[in-house]
Residue, then its C-alpha position, 0 to 999 in steps of 0.5 A: m047878463n050885463l056887466t056893470l062897473f063902478d068907480l068908487d071915490g067921487t062916484l059912489l062916495p061924495t068924497d075921496s076915501d084915500h085922501a080921507f083915510g090920510e086925514f083920519l090918520v092925522r086925526i088919530g095921531w098916527a100921522d103928522g098934521g103938518e108935513f103929512k097933511r101937506r103931502n097928502d093934499e099934494f098927492y090928491a091934487q096930482y090925482l085930480e090933475g091926472r098926473l099922480d105917481i101912484e107907486a109913490y103915493v101908496h108908499f107914502c100913504t101906508a107909511p104911518w100904519r104898515d109897521r103897526d100891530p095887526a090888531e091895532i091896524a084892524a081896529a083903526q080900519a074898523r073905526f074909519v069905516d064907522e066914522y067915515a064910510r058909513p056916514s058917507l053912504h048916499p041913498a041914491a048911490v046905494d039904490l043905484v048899485r042895488r038896482h044893478l045887483d037886483a037885475g042880475d048884473m055882473v058887478a064890480v067896484v073898480t077903484a085906484t084906491n088901495d084894497f085895505v081902505t076900500r074892501p070894507i066900503a065895497s062891502l057896505f054897498g053889497v058888492e063882492t067883487l073889488i078891483a082895487t090897487e092891491l098892496e104888496r104883503d110880506g111873509r107875515g102879511r104886512a104891507t110893504g109900501a109897494i103895489r102888488g101887480v098892476p095898479s087899478f089906475r087909468d089904463g090899469k083898470i082895463t088890464r085888471v078888469r080883463q084879468w078878472l073877466a078872464d078868470a071867470g071865463r069871460t071877455l068884455g065882448d060876451f056882454e050885450r051891455s057893459t056900463f061903467y060909472s065914473d066921475s073922473t077923466n082918469d077913467l077915460p080909458l075904461l069909459e071909452l072901452v065899455s058900451h055904456p059910459v056914464a059920467t057920474n058926478p063928473g068933474d069939469g073935465l069929464r063933464a065937458v067930454a061927456l057933453q061933447r060925446g053925448w054920454p049920459i051924465l048922472d048927478l047922484f048927489a045933487 
């Protein structure tokens, strides 16, 4: 069995689901179209520049919905999936994931975006294992605005993947081939750890690294 890991935003999706969910909250009237949109754009720019404070971002991006009625939250989540996630699926990305699943690989989506936004999206790709930034929940199951455990971001992706493998009684060294598909320099720690890193729809920074190191470059959405 081989191990195959996929980043989500920019890798399997042509855009960023975290940022898009913020825009969706503005569109449905749950967030302010001025200040919230400005800060959402600022956080996204910080992510692209590799300097995101993920704790601050999670507190910010969950604020418009975390105190709402659970049924209302679930309805908004389903609407986001139908209006954003499904239309964003690209046949080439779906086929790539399906090939690894059909080959019997151990597959996971490993994303910095929180589990509330990304769990239904991973399911659309047919992937059962999601390693995402997990939202802390209170005794009633409501998001608190904090992160539970280690965020799945930068070096944290390595920690979370190792935890997942350990829970399954495995280590990275058990696999003859380990592959990670990602578009971002934020994911260099995990890309450097696996045996087969693939720069997928890479930004300029990761494309330069991949060319320098001889890594494969895959442009799914070209």
